[in-house]
All heavy atoms as an XYZ file, in Angstrom:
680
protein
N      97.141    101.553    153.950
C      96.318    100.973    152.916
C      97.089    101.004    151.601
O      97.662    102.021    151.235
C      95.038    101.793    152.800
C      94.063    101.217    151.834
S      92.471    101.993    152.071
C      92.218    102.627    150.454
N      97.137     99.888    150.917
C      97.830     99.856    149.636
C      96.828     99.634    148.511
O      95.789     99.009    148.698
C      98.888     98.743    149.632
O      98.245     97.494    149.691
N      97.186    100.150    147.372
C      96.322    100.001    146.202
C      97.077     99.245    145.121
O      98.294     99.355    144.998
C      95.906    101.374    145.693
N      96.359     98.490    144.348
C      96.951     97.759    143.241
C      96.405     98.337    141.949
O      95.202     98.499    141.793
C      96.598     96.258    143.324
O      97.030     95.760    144.578
C      97.248     95.496    142.193
N      97.309     98.632    141.042
C      96.926     99.187    139.751
C      97.014     98.091    138.702
O      98.030     97.415    138.584
C      97.860    100.344    139.382
C      97.653    100.974    138.021
C      96.296    101.661    137.974
C      98.748    101.971    137.736
N      95.947     97.882    137.964
C      95.938     96.895    136.897
C      95.867     97.610    135.566
O      95.084     98.547    135.389
C      94.729     95.964    137.023
C      94.796     95.051    138.195
C      94.130     95.359    139.366
C      95.539     93.888    138.142
C      94.192     94.519    140.453
C      95.615     93.041    139.223
C      94.939     93.352    140.389
N      96.670     97.164    134.630
C      96.645     97.702    133.281
C      95.694     96.843    132.466
O      95.896     95.642    132.314
C      98.039     97.668    132.658
C      98.135     98.112    131.218
C      97.742     99.583    131.101
C      99.533     97.907    130.697
N      94.648     97.446    131.956
C      93.681     96.714    131.161
C      93.652     97.332    129.776
O      93.395     98.519    129.612
C      92.274     96.783    131.791
C      91.271     96.049    130.925
C      92.297     96.201    133.191
N      93.961     96.495    128.786
C      93.927     96.939    127.404
C      92.705     96.345    126.726
O      92.328     95.214    127.006
C      95.200     96.482    126.674
C      96.504     97.004    127.236
C      97.670     96.349    126.515
C      96.578     98.500    127.095
N      92.095     97.073    125.821
C      90.922     96.518    125.136
C      91.327     95.352    124.243
O      92.430     95.324    123.700
C      90.411     97.695    124.310
C      91.573     98.590    124.163
C      92.433     98.399    125.374
N      90.430     94.416    124.093
C      90.687     93.288    123.193
C      90.728     93.811    121.769
O      89.882     94.588    121.355
C      89.605     92.228    123.353
C      89.872     91.010    122.531
N      91.005     90.255    122.713
C      89.182     90.445    121.541
C      90.990     89.254    121.852
N      89.891     89.348    121.127
N      91.711     93.387    121.013
C      91.970     93.952    119.695
C      91.480     93.048    118.570
O      92.175     92.796    117.618
C      93.478     94.208    119.546
C      93.801     95.096    118.361
O      92.988     95.169    117.435
O      94.873     95.694    118.361
N      90.323     92.523    118.658
C      89.655     91.738    117.612
C      90.573     90.767    116.883
O      90.449     90.574    115.689
C      88.978     92.672    116.608
O      89.948     93.380    115.856
N      91.541     90.202    117.589
C      92.368     89.163    116.996
C      93.658     89.624    116.365
O      94.496     88.811    116.028
N      93.851     90.931    116.154
C      95.084     91.388    115.540
C      96.287     91.151    116.443
O      97.346     90.786    115.983
C      95.011     92.879    115.186
C      94.070     93.139    114.028
O      93.780     92.186    113.275
O      93.634     94.283    113.887
N      96.130     91.402    117.705
C      97.214     91.240    118.665
C      96.683     90.467    119.875
O      96.465     91.042    120.926
C      97.756     92.594    119.116
C      98.256     93.444    118.010
N      99.320     93.090    117.230
C      97.822     94.628    117.541
C      99.531     94.033    116.325
N      98.631     94.953    116.488
N      96.487     89.161    119.746
C      95.874     88.417    120.853
C      96.687     88.440    122.133
O      96.134     88.320    123.209
C      95.755     86.996    120.307
C      96.693     86.930    119.167
C      96.812     88.322    118.619
N      98.015     88.620    122.038
C      98.789     88.643    123.272
C      98.581     89.923    124.075
O      99.009     90.030    125.204
C     100.276     88.419    123.016
C     100.941     89.475    122.206
C     100.868     89.213    120.714
O     100.070     88.402    120.263
O     101.627     89.855    119.994
N      97.882     90.906    123.495
C      97.572     92.122    124.232
C      96.155     92.097    124.772
O      95.635     93.085    125.220
C      97.783     93.363    123.364
C      99.212     93.526    122.955
C      99.582     93.497    121.630
C     100.196     93.689    123.903
C     100.901     93.627    121.261
C     101.519     93.812    123.539
C     101.864     93.786    122.213
N      95.533     90.955    124.731
C      94.199     90.775    125.272
C      94.242     91.065    126.772
O      95.149     90.623    127.470
C      93.758     89.334    125.011
C      92.330     89.067    125.418
O      91.734     89.901    126.119
O      91.809     88.013    125.030
N      93.271     91.797    127.262
C      93.258     92.161    128.678
C      93.112     90.937    129.576
O      93.408     90.997    130.751
C      92.135     93.150    128.971
O      90.887     92.567    128.642
N      92.679     89.813    129.008
C      92.553     88.593    129.795
C      93.849     87.797    129.818
O      93.932     86.750    130.429
C      91.443     87.729    129.214
C      90.088     88.431    129.267
C      89.125     87.689    128.422
N      89.617     87.708    127.045
C      88.852     87.670    125.971
N      87.565     87.590    126.094
N      89.371     87.702    124.764
N      94.856     88.268    129.118
C      96.136     87.559    129.057
C      96.783     87.520    130.438
O      96.499     88.343    131.302
C      97.079     88.240    128.078
N      97.675     86.548    130.606
C      98.406     86.429    131.861
C      99.144     87.737    132.128
O      99.870     88.224    131.268
C      99.376     85.256    131.739
C      99.921     84.788    133.049
C     100.789     83.550    132.880
N     102.130     83.983    132.509
C     102.726     83.671    131.354
N     102.114     82.933    130.466
N     103.936     84.092    131.084
N      98.966     88.344    133.285
C      99.588     89.645    133.555
C     101.102     89.668    133.346
O     101.635     90.645    132.832
C      99.227     89.917    135.011
C      97.988     89.136    135.251
C      98.113     87.902    134.386
N     101.801     88.617    133.711
C     103.251     88.638    133.550
C     103.643     88.621    132.074
O     104.628     89.244    131.686
C     103.898     87.466    134.288
O     103.439     86.242    133.754
N     102.884     87.927    131.228
C     103.177     87.907    129.788
C     102.936     89.281    129.186
O     103.721     89.767    128.369
C     102.319     86.860    129.090
N     101.864     89.923    129.581
C     101.564     91.266    129.094
C     102.632     92.246    129.564
O     103.104     93.082    128.792
C     100.186     91.706    129.586
C      99.727     93.088    129.160
C      99.655     93.186    127.644
C      98.378     93.398    129.778
N     103.040     92.109    130.805
C     104.066     92.995    131.361
C     105.382     92.855    130.593
O     106.061     93.841    130.331
C     104.268     92.660    132.837
C     105.200     93.586    133.548
C     105.284     93.201    135.013
C     106.336     94.005    135.725
N     106.488     93.576    137.113
N     105.740     91.626    130.200
C     106.964     91.411    129.420
C     106.919     92.148    128.095
O     107.919     92.691    127.641
C     107.195     89.923    129.164
C     107.718     89.196    130.388
O     108.197     89.873    131.317
O     107.642     87.955    130.397
N     105.757     92.165    127.440
C     105.624     92.833    126.141
C     105.769     94.346    126.275
O     106.206     95.018    125.354
C     104.265     92.535    125.509
C     103.965     91.084    125.354
C     104.745     90.469    124.238
C     104.267     89.053    124.007
N     105.246     88.168    123.529
N     105.380     94.886    127.409
C     105.393     96.340    127.595
C     106.698     96.856    128.205
O     106.901     98.063    128.257
C     104.215     96.751    128.487
C     102.833     96.430    127.916
C     101.760     96.784    128.927
C     102.600     97.144    126.604
N     107.579     95.939    128.629
C     108.840     96.376    129.241
C     109.707     97.116    128.242
O     109.737     96.790    127.055
C     109.613     95.162    129.767
C     109.049     94.606    131.024
C     109.838     93.456    131.598
N     111.197     93.357    131.112
C     111.830     92.195    130.976
N     111.232     91.067    131.266
N     113.070     92.165    130.544
N     110.452     98.083    128.728
C     111.345     98.874    127.881
C     112.746     98.267    127.810
O     113.598     98.779    127.100
C     111.430    100.311    128.394
C     110.105    100.996    128.385
N     109.494    101.404    127.224
C     109.256    101.307    129.388
C     108.336    101.963    127.515
N     108.164    101.903    128.823
N     112.976     97.190    128.538
C     114.294     96.547    128.541
C     114.182     95.089    128.083
O     114.784     94.196    128.655
C     114.935     96.633    129.924
C     114.133     95.894    130.983
O     112.954     95.566    130.737
O     114.688     95.625    132.057
N     113.414     94.871    127.024
C     113.168     93.517    126.535
C     113.531     93.400    125.046
O     112.663     93.192    124.208
C     111.697     93.150    126.762
C     111.403     91.705    126.461
O     112.302     90.918    126.209
N     110.134     91.349    126.469
N     114.808     93.526    124.689
C     115.185     93.467    123.278
C     115.050     92.069    122.674
O     115.117     91.905    121.462
C     116.641     93.925    123.275
C     117.146     93.582    124.624
C     115.968     93.758    125.551
N     114.826     91.046    123.492
C     114.676     89.688    122.981
C     113.345     89.494    122.257
O     113.242     88.668    121.362
C     114.803     88.665    124.110
C     116.077     88.799    124.855
N     117.286     88.412    124.310
C     116.356     89.306    126.072
C     118.247     88.667    125.178
N     117.710     89.212    126.250
N     112.320     90.238    122.658
C     111.000     90.086    122.053
C     111.009     90.444    120.571
O     110.596     89.632    119.743
C     109.971     90.892    122.849
C     108.598     90.892    122.270
C     107.935     89.820    121.731
C     107.712     91.996    122.171
N     106.687     90.204    121.307
C     106.523     91.539    121.571
C     107.799     93.330    122.545
C     105.437     92.370    121.332
C     106.714     94.143    122.307
C     105.552     93.672    121.708
N     111.477     91.622    120.157
C     111.410     91.961    118.729
C     112.274     91.097    117.826
O     111.966     90.948    116.654
C     111.870     93.416    118.656
C     112.150     93.868    120.012
C     111.963     92.735    120.956
N     113.333     90.514    118.341
C     114.199     89.700    117.480
C     113.708     88.258    117.369
O     114.301     87.467    116.640
C     115.677     89.732    117.929
C     116.232     91.131    117.898
C     115.847     89.105    119.288
N     112.625     87.921    118.019
C     112.129     86.545    117.979
C     111.409     86.214    116.674
O     111.444     85.072    116.233
C     111.223     86.268    119.174
O     110.078     87.087    119.132
N     110.759     87.187    116.047
C     110.067     86.943    114.777
C     109.712     88.281    114.128
O     109.744     89.335    114.771
C     108.787     86.136    115.002
O     107.817     86.917    115.668
N     109.335     88.210    112.863
C     108.913     89.434    112.159
C     107.659     90.019    112.792
O     107.551     91.226    112.958
C     108.632     89.128    110.689
C     109.854     88.871    109.881
C     109.481     88.595    108.447
N     110.672     88.332    107.661
C     110.805     88.629    106.392
N     109.809     89.168    105.740
N     111.920     88.374    105.759
N     106.709     89.157    113.113
C     105.463     89.634    113.720
C     105.735     90.312    115.059
O     105.171     91.370    115.362
C     104.489     88.474    113.900
N     106.613     89.716    115.860
C     106.957     90.312    117.158
C     107.660     91.646    116.968
O     107.415     92.592    117.721
C     107.840     89.355    117.955
N     108.511     91.745    115.946
C     109.206     93.007    115.678
C     108.222     94.101    115.304
O     108.328     95.238    115.779
C     110.231     92.813    114.566
N     107.248     93.777    114.456
C     106.242     94.767    114.068
C     105.410     95.213    115.265
O     105.125     96.392    115.439
C     105.333     94.196    112.984
C     106.011     94.064    111.648
C     105.109     93.418    110.609
O     104.184     92.652    110.974
O     105.342     93.691    109.415
N     105.010     94.258    116.090
C     104.203     94.582    117.268
C     104.996     95.408    118.269
O     104.482     96.370    118.837
C     103.682     93.308    117.915
C     102.656     92.600    117.064
C     102.292     91.259    117.645
C     101.466     90.472    116.655
N     101.286     89.082    117.075
N     106.260     95.046    118.478
C     107.100     95.796    119.412
C     107.295     97.226    118.929
O     107.246     98.170    119.721
C     108.449     95.109    119.585
N     107.493     97.385    117.635
C     107.663     98.724    117.075
C     106.392     99.542    117.242
O     106.441    100.726    117.562
C     108.059     98.629    115.606
C     108.621     99.877    114.953
C     109.837    100.404    115.707
C     108.995     99.592    113.515
N     105.263     98.898    117.070
C     103.986     99.589    117.234
C     103.743     99.979    118.694
O     103.370    101.111    118.992
C     102.861     98.683    116.739
O     101.618     99.262    116.988
N     103.974     99.045    119.600
C     103.722     99.298    121.025
C     104.678    100.351    121.583
O     104.289    101.195    122.384
C     103.840     97.983    121.829
C     103.844     98.247    123.320
C     102.708     97.044    121.460
N     105.929    100.336    121.147
C     106.955    101.225    121.702
C     107.280    102.403    120.769
O     108.340    103.007    120.890
C     108.225    100.417    122.002
C     108.031     99.434    123.121
N     108.176     99.782    124.444
C     107.673     98.130    123.107
C     107.926     98.722    125.194
N     107.615     97.712    124.408
N     106.368    102.737    119.871
C     106.649    103.775    118.865
C     106.920    105.148    119.473
O     107.605    105.954    118.863
C     105.528    103.841    117.841
C     104.207    104.337    118.370
C     103.112    104.283    117.308
N     101.804    104.496    117.867
C     101.018    103.541    118.338
N     101.428    102.288    118.290
N      99.850    103.816    118.853
N     106.393    105.441    120.634
C     106.595    106.763    121.233
C     107.693    106.779    122.294
O     107.931    107.808    122.922
C     105.281    107.274    121.838
C     104.196    107.448    120.813
C     103.043    106.683    120.856
C     104.338    108.368    119.776
C     102.047    106.839    119.906
C     103.357    108.522    118.823
C     102.212    107.758    118.896
O     101.228    107.917    117.938
N     108.352    105.661    122.484
C     109.419    105.594    123.490
C     110.671    106.317    122.995
O     110.959    106.342    121.801
C     109.784    104.150    123.789
S     108.473    103.212    124.582
N     111.414    106.855    123.921
C     112.702    107.466    123.616
C     113.709    106.345    123.379
O     113.897    105.487    124.245
C     113.138    108.323    124.805
C     114.463    109.022    124.590
O     115.101    108.816    123.532
O     114.872    109.779    125.491
N     114.362    106.311    122.209
C     115.323    105.241    121.929
C     116.476    105.177    122.929
O     117.091    104.131    123.105
C     115.850    105.567    120.539
C     114.863    106.486    119.936
C     114.199    107.201    121.068
N     116.764    106.279    123.592
C     117.830    106.269    124.586
C     117.410    105.566    125.876
O     118.252    105.231    126.706
C     118.273    107.692    124.900
C     118.869    108.467    123.726
C     119.163    109.899    124.136
C     120.124    107.785    123.227
N     116.103    105.350    126.034
C     115.599    104.734    127.259
C     114.880    103.409    127.020
O     114.452    102.776    127.971
C     114.643    105.700    127.958
C     115.306    106.984    128.393
C     114.338    107.968    129.012
O     113.138    107.652    129.098
O     114.786    109.048    129.403
N     114.736    103.005    125.768
C     113.940    101.815    125.460
C     114.687    100.886    124.507
O     114.663    101.068    123.294
C     112.600    102.235    124.853
S     111.496    100.856    124.498
N     115.339     99.871    125.068
C     116.085     98.937    124.228
C     115.155     98.059    123.396
O     115.551     97.546    122.352
C     117.017     98.073    125.077
O     116.281     97.293    125.990
N     113.915     97.909    123.829
C     112.948     97.149    123.041
C     112.693     97.858    121.714
O     112.672     97.231    120.655
C     111.631     96.975    123.815
O     111.910     96.378    125.080
C     110.641     96.124    123.047
N     112.531     99.172    121.756
C     112.308     99.938    120.526
C     113.542     99.914    119.629
O     113.429     99.764    118.420
C     111.935    101.385    120.847
C     111.712    102.182    119.577
C     111.140    103.551    119.830
N     110.873    104.184    118.551
C     111.245    105.397    118.247
N     111.864    106.139    119.134
N     110.971    105.895    117.070
N     114.706    100.049    120.203
C     115.940    100.036    119.415
C     116.081     98.700    118.686
O     116.370     98.659    117.490
C     117.172    100.303    120.315
C     118.458    100.085    119.547
C     117.111    101.715    120.875
N     115.837     97.598    119.386
C     115.922     96.282    118.750
C     114.890     96.160    117.633
O     115.199     95.636    116.553
C     115.713     95.189    119.780
N     113.687     96.661    117.855
C     112.642     96.599    116.827
C     113.023     97.424    115.597
O     112.803     96.997    114.459
C     111.315     97.072    117.401
N     113.605     98.585    115.806
C     114.045     99.425    114.689
C     115.119     98.708    113.879
O     115.075     98.687    112.649
C     114.554    100.788    115.196
C     113.388    101.629    115.715
C     115.304    101.531    114.094
C     113.818    102.875    116.465
N     116.069     98.107    114.560
C     117.177     97.432    113.880
C     116.675     96.264    113.036
O     117.066     96.111    111.884
C     118.236     96.963    114.895
C     118.967     98.182    115.473
C     119.221     95.988    114.257
C     119.857     97.875    116.654
N     115.809     95.427    113.589
C     115.389     94.236    112.852
C     114.361     94.525    111.759
O     114.209     93.733    110.836
C     114.876     93.114    113.786
C     115.950     92.692    114.754
C     113.622     93.511    114.508
N     113.667     95.667    111.826
C     112.674     95.984    110.791
C     113.238     96.820    109.647
O     112.603     96.912    108.603
C     111.456     96.732    111.377
O     111.892     97.927    112.023
C     110.696     95.854    112.354
N     114.402     97.392    109.799
C     114.917     98.239    108.722
C     115.307     97.397    107.498
O     115.587     96.199    107.614
C     116.067     99.110    109.202
C     117.310     98.391    109.541
C     118.370     99.358    110.037
N     119.425     98.556    110.634
C     120.370     99.020    111.366
N     120.430    100.306    111.627
N     121.274     98.228    111.869
N     115.317     98.031    106.371
C     115.604     97.380    105.085
C     114.715     96.162    104.852
O     115.176     95.107    104.419
C     117.074     96.984    104.975
C     117.986     98.178    104.955
O     117.613     99.239    104.467
N     119.173     98.020    105.504
N     113.429     96.333    105.169
C     112.440     95.285    104.930
C     112.834     93.968    105.614
O     112.861     92.911    104.988
C     112.210     95.085    103.432
C     110.950     94.323    103.151
O     110.045     94.291    103.965
N     110.891     93.709    101.985
N     113.139     94.049    106.887
C     113.464     92.883    107.719
C     114.716     92.151    107.259
O     114.795     90.928    107.323
C     112.278     91.916    107.790
C     111.052     92.509    108.403
C     110.055     93.049    107.606
C     110.905     92.548    109.766
C     108.929     93.608    108.169
C     109.776     93.095    110.343
C     108.788     93.635    109.540
N     115.707     92.882    106.826
C     116.960     92.291    106.378
C     117.590     91.425    107.479
O     118.226     90.409    107.196
C     117.935     93.373    105.942
C     119.248     92.860    105.423
C     120.171     93.967    104.968
O     120.033     95.106    105.457
O     121.029     93.688    104.132
N     117.407     91.820    108.719
C     117.958     91.067    109.855
C     117.538     89.592    109.790
O     118.344     88.692    109.948
C     117.498     91.691    111.167
C     117.807     90.866    112.390
C     119.043     90.917    112.998
C     116.841     90.010    112.936
C     119.335     90.156    114.103
C     117.117     89.244    114.046
C     118.361     89.319    114.630
O     118.649     88.558    115.731
N     116.254     89.346    109.542
C     115.760     87.976    109.520
C     116.231     87.218    108.283
O     116.499     86.021    108.349
C     114.224     87.948    109.616
C     113.741     88.416    110.948
C     113.186     89.672    111.102
C     113.851     87.603    112.070
C     112.728     90.114    112.343
C     113.420     88.036    113.312
C     112.856     89.283    113.448
N     116.349     87.884    107.160
C     116.857     87.216    105.952
C     118.315     86.809    106.143
O     118.713     85.704    105.775
C     116.718     88.138    104.744
C     115.294     88.316    104.277
C     115.226     88.974    102.911
N     115.962     90.225    102.815
C     115.487     91.427    103.135
N     114.253     91.546    103.594
N     116.204     92.505    102.997
N     119.116     87.673    106.722
C     120.532     87.370    106.953
C     120.733     86.327    108.040
O     121.674     85.558    108.017
C     121.312     88.631    107.292
C     121.429     89.561    106.110
O     121.275     89.149    104.964
N     121.662     90.824    106.382
N     119.862     86.322    109.014
C     119.975     85.387    110.129
C     119.734     83.948    109.676
O     120.286     83.012    110.221
C     118.986     85.756    111.213
C     119.175     84.983    112.489
C     118.271     85.479    113.556
N     116.918     85.013    113.287
C     115.948     85.044    114.185
N     116.152     85.580    115.358
N     114.741     84.598    113.888
N     118.908     83.759    108.658
C     118.566     82.424    108.188
C     119.701     81.781    107.381
O     119.675     80.608    107.112
C     117.298     82.458    107.333
C     116.093     82.930    108.073
S     115.770     81.878    109.480
C     114.462     82.751    110.262
N     120.663     82.530    106.973
C     121.767     82.000    106.160
C     122.747     81.233    106.970
O     123.012     81.332    108.054
C     122.486     83.139    105.428
C     121.605     83.780    104.409
C     122.346     84.863    103.718
N     121.383     85.573    102.886
C     121.656     86.647    102.209
N     122.849     87.159    102.237
N     120.746     87.223    101.489
C-alpha cells in the first residue's frame, strides 16, 4: 500500500498568490525547491518571496536562499546593475 503526501499551504489573502494551496502542484513545488536559484533572480518580488520562504534553510544546502541573499543585498543592487 502506498500513500501520497500533499503539501497544503493556507491561502495568504493575496500577498503571495503563487503559494495558494489551489495552485498547480508542480508550480508550488518549484517555489519550494532548494536548488532553484533561477526563481529569486527573476524579479525583486520573487527575490523577496524566495528569501522569506527559504529564510531558515542552511545556505550550504540551499542555492535558492543563496541567490536570494545575493540579489537582495545593498537594496537590490543586483537588479539596478543588471538593467544597465
